[in-house]
Structures are given as C-alpha cells and as structure tokens.
TORKOL-4160 file (C-alpha; in steps of 0.2 Angstrom, whole numbers, padded with zeros to 4 digits, m for minus):
264
<pt num="1" X="m0058" Y="m0070" Z="0001"/>
<pt num="2" X="m0044" Y="m0063" Z="0011"/>
<pt num="3" X="m0028" Y="m0055" Z="0005"/>
<pt num="4" X="m0015" Y="m0048" Z="0018"/>
<pt num="5" X="m0001" Y="m0039" Z="0008"/>
<pt num="6" X="0016" Y="m0035" Z="0016"/>
<pt num="7" X="0008" Y="m0030" Z="0032"/>
<pt num="8" X="0020" Y="m0023" Z="0046"/>
<pt num="9" X="0015" Y="m0019" Z="0064"/>
<pt num="10" X="0027" Y="m0013" Z="0077"/>
<pt num="11" X="0021" Y="m0010" Z="0095"/>
<pt num="12" X="0030" Y="0003" Z="0106"/>
<pt num="13" X="0041" Y="0010" Z="0092"/>
<pt num="14" X="0057" Y="0019" Z="0097"/>
<pt num="15" X="0056" Y="0013" Z="0115"/>
<pt num="16" X="0065" Y="m0001" Z="0124"/>
<pt num="17" X="0049" Y="m0011" Z="0123"/>
<pt num="18" X="0048" Y="m0010" Z="0104"/>
<pt num="19" X="0041" Y="m0026" Z="0097"/>
<pt num="20" X="0040" Y="m0031" Z="0078"/>
<pt num="21" X="0024" Y="m0041" Z="0079"/>
<pt num="22" X="0021" Y="m0043" Z="0060"/>
<pt num="23" X="0036" Y="m0042" Z="0048"/>
<pt num="24" X="0031" Y="m0039" Z="0030"/>
<pt num="25" X="0017" Y="m0052" Z="0033"/>
<pt num="26" X="0007" Y="m0059" Z="0018"/>
<pt num="27" X="m0007" Y="m0072" Z="0017"/>
<pt num="28" X="m0020" Y="m0076" Z="0004"/>
<pt num="29" X="m0036" Y="m0086" Z="0008"/>
<pt num="30" X="m0047" Y="m0093" Z="m0006"/>
<pt num="31" X="m0065" Y="m0094" Z="m0004"/>
<pt num="32" X="m0070" Y="m0109" Z="0007"/>
<pt num="33" X="m0052" Y="m0111" Z="0014"/>
<pt num="34" X="m0052" Y="m0117" Z="0032"/>
<pt num="35" X="m0034" Y="m0112" Z="0038"/>
<pt num="36" X="m0028" Y="m0117" Z="0055"/>
<pt num="37" X="m0014" Y="m0106" Z="0063"/>
<pt num="38" X="m0001" Y="m0112" Z="0076"/>
<pt num="39" X="0014" Y="m0104" Z="0084"/>
<pt num="40" X="0023" Y="m0101" Z="0100"/>
<pt num="41" X="0019" Y="m0086" Z="0112"/>
<pt num="42" X="0023" Y="m0070" Z="0103"/>
<pt num="43" X="0023" Y="m0078" Z="0086"/>
<pt num="44" X="0011" Y="m0065" Z="0079"/>
<pt num="45" X="m0005" Y="m0075" Z="0079"/>
<pt num="46" X="m0016" Y="m0063" Z="0089"/>
<pt num="47" X="m0008" Y="m0048" Z="0081"/>
<pt num="48" X="m0013" Y="m0055" Z="0064"/>
<pt num="49" X="m0031" Y="m0058" Z="0069"/>
<pt num="50" X="m0033" Y="m0041" Z="0077"/>
<pt num="51" X="m0025" Y="m0033" Z="0061"/>
<pt num="52" X="m0039" Y="m0042" Z="0050"/>
<pt num="53" X="m0053" Y="m0037" Z="0063"/>
<pt num="54" X="m0046" Y="m0019" Z="0063"/>
<pt num="55" X="m0043" Y="m0018" Z="0082"/>
<pt num="56" X="m0028" Y="m0007" Z="0077"/>
<pt num="57" X="m0021" Y="0000" Z="0062"/>
<pt num="58" X="m0006" Y="m0008" Z="0053"/>
<pt num="59" X="0010" Y="0002" Z="0050"/>
<pt num="60" X="0012" Y="m0003" Z="0032"/>
<pt num="61" X="0003" Y="m0015" Z="0020"/>
<pt num="62" X="m0014" Y="m0019" Z="0014"/>
<pt num="63" X="m0029" Y="m0030" Z="0019"/>
<pt num="64" X="m0043" Y="m0035" Z="0007"/>
<pt num="65" X="m0058" Y="m0045" Z="0011"/>
<pt num="66" X="m0067" Y="m0051" Z="m0004"/>
<pt num="67" X="m0058" Y="m0039" Z="m0015"/>
<pt num="68" X="m0063" Y="m0024" Z="m0004"/>
<pt num="69" X="m0049" Y="m0014" Z="0004"/>
<pt num="70" X="m0052" Y="m0013" Z="0022"/>
<pt num="71" X="m0035" Y="m0007" Z="0028"/>
<pt num="72" X="m0041" Y="0010" Z="0034"/>
<pt num="73" X="m0059" Y="0005" Z="0039"/>
<pt num="74" X="m0062" Y="0006" Z="0058"/>
<pt num="75" X="m0066" Y="m0010" Z="0068"/>
<pt num="76" X="m0085" Y="m0007" Z="0068"/>
<pt num="77" X="m0086" Y="m0005" Z="0049"/>
<pt num="78" X="m0077" Y="m0021" Z="0046"/>
<pt num="79" X="m0089" Y="m0031" Z="0057"/>
<pt num="80" X="m0101" Y="m0033" Z="0043"/>
<pt num="81" X="m0088" Y="m0044" Z="0034"/>
<pt num="82" X="m0083" Y="m0054" Z="0049"/>
<pt num="83" X="m0089" Y="m0067" Z="0062"/>
<pt num="84" X="m0077" Y="m0069" Z="0077"/>
<pt num="85" X="m0077" Y="m0081" Z="0092"/>
<pt num="86" X="m0064" Y="m0077" Z="0106"/>
<pt num="87" X="m0055" Y="m0088" Z="0118"/>
<pt num="88" X="m0066" Y="m0082" Z="0133"/>
<pt num="89" X="m0083" Y="m0090" Z="0132"/>
<pt num="90" X="m0090" Y="m0074" Z="0141"/>
<pt num="91" X="m0086" Y="m0063" Z="0126"/>
<pt num="92" X="m0098" Y="m0062" Z="0112"/>
<pt num="93" X="m0114" Y="m0064" Z="0121"/>
<pt num="94" X="m0125" Y="m0054" Z="0132"/>
<pt num="95" X="m0126" Y="m0063" Z="0149"/>
<pt num="96" X="m0142" Y="m0055" Z="0155"/>
<pt num="97" X="m0152" Y="m0059" Z="0140"/>
<pt num="98" X="m0160" Y="m0075" Z="0134"/>
<pt num="99" X="m0154" Y="m0087" Z="0121"/>
<pt num="100" X="m0167" Y="m0081" Z="0108"/>
<pt num="101" X="m0163" Y="m0063" Z="0112"/>
<pt num="102" X="m0145" Y="m0066" Z="0109"/>
<pt num="103" X="m0148" Y="m0075" Z="0092"/>
<pt num="104" X="m0160" Y="m0061" Z="0087"/>
<pt num="105" X="m0147" Y="m0048" Z="0090"/>
<pt num="106" X="m0135" Y="m0058" Z="0079"/>
<pt num="107" X="m0148" Y="m0059" Z="0066"/>
<pt num="108" X="m0151" Y="m0040" Z="0066"/>
<pt num="109" X="m0133" Y="m0035" Z="0066"/>
<pt num="110" X="m0130" Y="m0022" Z="0052"/>
<pt num="111" X="m0149" Y="m0020" Z="0049"/>
<pt num="112" X="m0158" Y="m0004" Z="0051"/>
<pt num="113" X="m0168" Y="m0004" Z="0068"/>
<pt num="114" X="m0186" Y="m0001" Z="0069"/>
<pt num="115" X="m0199" Y="0000" Z="0083"/>
<pt num="116" X="m0207" Y="m0017" Z="0080"/>
<pt num="117" X="m0212" Y="m0031" Z="0091"/>
<pt num="118" X="m0199" Y="m0042" Z="0098"/>
<pt num="119" X="m0195" Y="m0060" Z="0092"/>
<pt num="120" X="m0208" Y="m0067" Z="0080"/>
<pt num="121" X="m0215" Y="m0085" Z="0080"/>
<pt num="122" X="m0207" Y="m0088" Z="0063"/>
<pt num="123" X="m0190" Y="m0082" Z="0071"/>
<pt num="124" X="m0192" Y="m0093" Z="0086"/>
<pt num="125" X="m0195" Y="m0108" Z="0076"/>
<pt num="126" X="m0179" Y="m0104" Z="0065"/>
<pt num="127" X="m0169" Y="m0102" Z="0081"/>
<pt num="128" X="m0175" Y="m0119" Z="0088"/>
<pt num="129" X="m0169" Y="m0127" Z="0072"/>
<pt num="130" X="m0152" Y="m0119" Z="0072"/>
<pt num="131" X="m0150" Y="m0124" Z="0090"/>
<pt num="132" X="m0153" Y="m0142" Z="0086"/>
<pt num="133" X="m0137" Y="m0142" Z="0077"/>
<pt num="134" X="m0127" Y="m0140" Z="0093"/>
<pt num="135" X="m0135" Y="m0155" Z="0101"/>
<pt num="136" X="m0135" Y="m0147" Z="0118"/>
<pt num="137" X="m0153" Y="m0146" Z="0122"/>
<pt num="138" X="m0153" Y="m0127" Z="0120"/>
<pt num="139" X="m0168" Y="m0127" Z="0108"/>
<pt num="140" X="m0180" Y="m0131" Z="0123"/>
<pt num="141" X="m0172" Y="m0117" Z="0133"/>
<pt num="142" X="m0174" Y="m0102" Z="0122"/>
<pt num="143" X="m0179" Y="m0090" Z="0136"/>
<pt num="144" X="m0165" Y="m0095" Z="0148"/>
<pt num="145" X="m0152" Y="m0082" Z="0152"/>
<pt num="146" X="m0136" Y="m0085" Z="0143"/>
<pt num="147" X="m0126" Y="m0081" Z="0159"/>
<pt num="148" X="m0133" Y="m0097" Z="0167"/>
<pt num="149" X="m0126" Y="m0108" Z="0153"/>
<pt num="150" X="m0109" Y="m0118" Z="0155"/>
<pt num="151" X="m0094" Y="m0112" Z="0146"/>
<pt num="152" X="m0095" Y="m0125" Z="0132"/>
<pt num="153" X="m0114" Y="m0121" Z="0129"/>
<pt num="154" X="m0110" Y="m0102" Z="0129"/>
<pt num="155" X="m0096" Y="m0104" Z="0117"/>
<pt num="156" X="m0106" Y="m0115" Z="0105"/>
<pt num="157" X="m0120" Y="m0102" Z="0105"/>
<pt num="158" X="m0107" Y="m0089" Z="0101"/>
<pt num="159" X="m0101" Y="m0099" Z="0087"/>
<pt num="160" X="m0119" Y="m0100" Z="0080"/>
<pt num="161" X="m0121" Y="m0081" Z="0082"/>
<pt num="162" X="m0105" Y="m0077" Z="0073"/>
<pt num="163" X="m0110" Y="m0088" Z="0058"/>
<pt num="164" X="m0129" Y="m0084" Z="0058"/>
<pt num="165" X="m0127" Y="m0071" Z="0044"/>
<pt num="166" X="m0114" Y="m0081" Z="0035"/>
<pt num="167" X="m0099" Y="m0069" Z="0036"/>
<pt num="168" X="m0086" Y="m0067" Z="0022"/>
<pt num="169" X="m0073" Y="m0072" Z="0034"/>
<pt num="170" X="m0074" Y="m0082" Z="0051"/>
<pt num="171" X="m0061" Y="m0078" Z="0064"/>
<pt num="172" X="m0059" Y="m0091" Z="0078"/>
<pt num="173" X="m0046" Y="m0085" Z="0091"/>
<pt num="174" X="m0042" Y="m0100" Z="0101"/>
<pt num="175" X="m0060" Y="m0103" Z="0104"/>
<pt num="176" X="m0058" Y="m0119" Z="0113"/>
<pt num="177" X="m0043" Y="m0115" Z="0124"/>
<pt num="178" X="m0053" Y="m0112" Z="0139"/>
<pt num="179" X="m0064" Y="m0127" Z="0138"/>
<pt num="180" X="m0061" Y="m0145" Z="0145"/>
<pt num="181" X="m0056" Y="m0158" Z="0132"/>
<pt num="182" X="m0073" Y="m0166" Z="0130"/>
<pt num="183" X="m0082" Y="m0149" Z="0128"/>
<pt num="184" X="m0068" Y="m0143" Z="0116"/>
<pt num="185" X="m0070" Y="m0158" Z="0105"/>
<pt num="186" X="m0089" Y="m0155" Z="0104"/>
<pt num="187" X="m0087" Y="m0136" Z="0100"/>
<pt num="188" X="m0074" Y="m0141" Z="0086"/>
<pt num="189" X="m0085" Y="m0154" Z="0079"/>
<pt num="190" X="m0099" Y="m0141" Z="0078"/>
<pt num="191" X="m0086" Y="m0129" Z="0070"/>
<pt num="192" X="m0082" Y="m0141" Z="0057"/>
<pt num="193" X="m0100" Y="m0144" Z="0053"/>
<pt num="194" X="m0105" Y="m0126" Z="0052"/>
<pt num="195" X="m0090" Y="m0121" Z="0041"/>
<pt num="196" X="m0093" Y="m0135" Z="0029"/>
<pt num="197" X="m0112" Y="m0133" Z="0028"/>
<pt num="198" X="m0111" Y="m0114" Z="0024"/>
<pt num="199" X="m0094" Y="m0115" Z="0015"/>
<pt num="200" X="m0086" Y="m0102" Z="0026"/>
<pt num="201" X="m0069" Y="m0095" Z="0024"/>
<pt num="202" X="m0061" Y="m0098" Z="0041"/>
<pt num="203" X="m0045" Y="m0094" Z="0050"/>
<pt num="204" X="m0043" Y="m0103" Z="0066"/>
<pt num="205" X="m0029" Y="m0100" Z="0079"/>
<pt num="206" X="m0026" Y="m0115" Z="0090"/>
<pt num="207" X="m0014" Y="m0119" Z="0104"/>
<pt num="208" X="m0015" Y="m0138" Z="0100"/>
<pt num="209" X="m0005" Y="m0146" Z="0086"/>
<pt num="210" X="m0016" Y="m0161" Z="0084"/>
<pt num="211" X="m0032" Y="m0150" Z="0082"/>
<pt num="212" X="m0022" Y="m0139" Z="0069"/>
<pt num="213" X="m0018" Y="m0155" Z="0059"/>
<pt num="214" X="m0035" Y="m0163" Z="0060"/>
<pt num="215" X="m0046" Y="m0148" Z="0056"/>
<pt num="216" X="m0046" Y="m0138" Z="0040"/>
<pt num="217" X="m0038" Y="m0140" Z="0023"/>
<pt num="218" X="m0022" Y="m0129" Z="0026"/>
<pt num="219" X="m0011" Y="m0126" Z="0041"/>
<pt num="220" X="0001" Y="m0112" Z="0044"/>
<pt num="221" X="0014" Y="m0109" Z="0057"/>
<pt num="222" X="0020" Y="m0092" Z="0063"/>
<pt num="223" X="0036" Y="m0087" Z="0071"/>
<pt num="224" X="0043" Y="m0069" Z="0074"/>
<pt num="225" X="0028" Y="m0061" Z="0064"/>
<pt num="226" X="0031" Y="m0072" Z="0048"/>
<pt num="227" X="0024" Y="m0088" Z="0041"/>
<pt num="228" X="0038" Y="m0101" Z="0042"/>
<pt num="229" X="0027" Y="m0116" Z="0037"/>
<pt num="230" X="0012" Y="m0117" Z="0025"/>
<pt num="231" X="0005" Y="m0135" Z="0023"/>
<pt num="232" X="m0010" Y="m0140" Z="0013"/>
<pt num="233" X="m0018" Y="m0154" Z="0002"/>
<pt num="234" X="m0012" Y="m0172" Z="0003"/>
<pt num="235" X="0004" Y="m0166" Z="0013"/>
<pt num="236" X="m0008" Y="m0160" Z="0027"/>
<pt num="237" X="m0018" Y="m0175" Z="0027"/>
<pt num="238" X="m0003" Y="m0186" Z="0030"/>
<pt num="239" X="0004" Y="m0175" Z="0043"/>
<pt num="240" X="0008" Y="m0180" Z="0061"/>
<pt num="241" X="0013" Y="m0170" Z="0076"/>
<pt num="242" X="0031" Y="m0178" Z="0075"/>
<pt num="243" X="0031" Y="m0172" Z="0056"/>
<pt num="244" X="0026" Y="m0155" Z="0061"/>
<pt num="245" X="0039" Y="m0153" Z="0074"/>
<pt num="246" X="0052" Y="m0159" Z="0062"/>
<pt num="247" X="0047" Y="m0147" Z="0049"/>
<pt num="248" X="0047" Y="m0133" Z="0062"/>
<pt num="249" X="0064" Y="m0136" Z="0067"/>
<pt num="250" X="0070" Y="m0137" Z="0049"/>
<pt num="251" X="0062" Y="m0121" Z="0045"/>
<pt num="252" X="0067" Y="m0111" Z="0060"/>
<pt num="253" X="0083" Y="m0119" Z="0066"/>
<pt num="254" X="0075" Y="m0120" Z="0083"/>
<pt num="255" X="0066" Y="m0133" Z="0094"/>
<pt num="256" X="0047" Y="m0130" Z="0097"/>
<pt num="257" X="0046" Y="m0128" Z="0116"/>
<pt num="258" X="0028" Y="m0125" Z="0119"/>
<pt num="259" X="0022" Y="m0141" Z="0128"/>
<pt num="260" X="0004" Y="m0136" Z="0128"/>
<pt num="261" X="0004" Y="m0135" Z="0109"/>
<pt num="262" X="0012" Y="m0152" Z="0108"/>
<pt num="263" X="0003" Y="m0161" Z="0121"/>
<pt num="264" X="m0014" Y="m0152" Z="0119"/>
C-alpha cells in the first residue's frame, strides 16, 4: 500500500545549517499494516510523514501509494489517498462550525460540489451512529461548535473525519502527544478499533515506547534519517521497553536518551 524507495531529503543544502533529514530511506507497508514509528528528536519521523503527504518535494527517490507514483504530486492532490491526524487537536477541524458540519465536510472531500440543501436527515443519522463509536456523548451534540469541545473530544472527532472515507493510508503524527494520559488512552483505543474495523493501512508516530509496542503489528525506529530497527510478528508481541532500549543500543551504538519516550 505504501512504497518509499531510496528517498533523500536535505534541508538548507550548501549552508552551515545543512541537515540530512532522510538518508536513502526505504520503507514498504503491506495492505492493512499498522506500523508504529519511534525515534529521538531529529531522527526523521516528521520528515518522513511530510514527504509522504507531499508537504515538500524529496531530493531523490520515489513514493508510491497503492501502486500509484505520487512523488511529484502536490499535497492537495495526494490528499484523496490519505487521512491525517496531527499532534495539535486544533488542526484538522473547523472550530466555528458544528460537529455535523465538520463531518459533512469530511464526507464530501474530493467530491464535486453542488448547490444543494445542507445535511440530510439520512446523513445526520449516519453521523450519530459514527459518533457513538467514540463513546463521548457527541452523538447528542451534533450542532455544537467544535471549538467548544475538549482537546480529547476534538482529536477523536478529527480521527473520525480522517477515516470517514476510508483512506488508502492513515497518517497519525503524534496524535495523542498533547493529551492527558487518560484521554490519550481513549483516543488510542478508538484508533485501534477504527483501524481494525476498516482494515486501514496506518503509520503512527509516537513519542511513547510503550504505546509503540502495544499498538500495531510492526514497529520501526528511526535515527539520523534511517530505519535502524524493524520489529514485527511474534518478536513484537514479546517486546518490552527494556528489550527495545537494548536493541536500540545494539543497533546504534548509543544510549537512547529521550526520557519522554521511555517513560511515556
């Protein structure tokens, strides 16, 4: 479903601030894979995510989504293949519009727009059923402005919007990092349910080693723009944070010093 082939990205080339963010980077995701991504600051996690989304062009290499070469496609044309949830709960929704209006925008994404009446009764019932999945009581607040929701409620709604049209690839960019632990756990539980229900190919960046181990069927760790660990199957199921730290040190020759990632 996703093929990244020998991608290189350099920021500020030829200057004192030159940074090799992705170094001949390759990654393949099969249909239905749920891959968690971890690494220290500057490892290349967000650069990889933005390269897939088309936020900037790569300097070398190729990116394919479901066999389609999107390497040269601008960000807005890649959007039809992707669902994305960002770290900031304020990103991805329209704060001054109601919950049902936000869902309607997500449902109509990529469609030709016509001058037709607003949200139909059938759509409203559909949105109520969808919102019940979140178990946050939002199905009784369809007309509430999204800006009045808590960060966790808003992030859960954004997740629902990002997956409403069943994207070929779901990108989760530290989507629970700004939430308190209890709310983060709820959003992750909802993520697991939606990804499993719709068999969505998913790439999830997380700062939390425990979350990276518990969720998904595969874990990759980045360092200096390269994948240094790729763990899947039974090996991942048996993995502990201590094991992961030992594997990192063996693969990199360094200690992992990001306390936030270790402690969660």
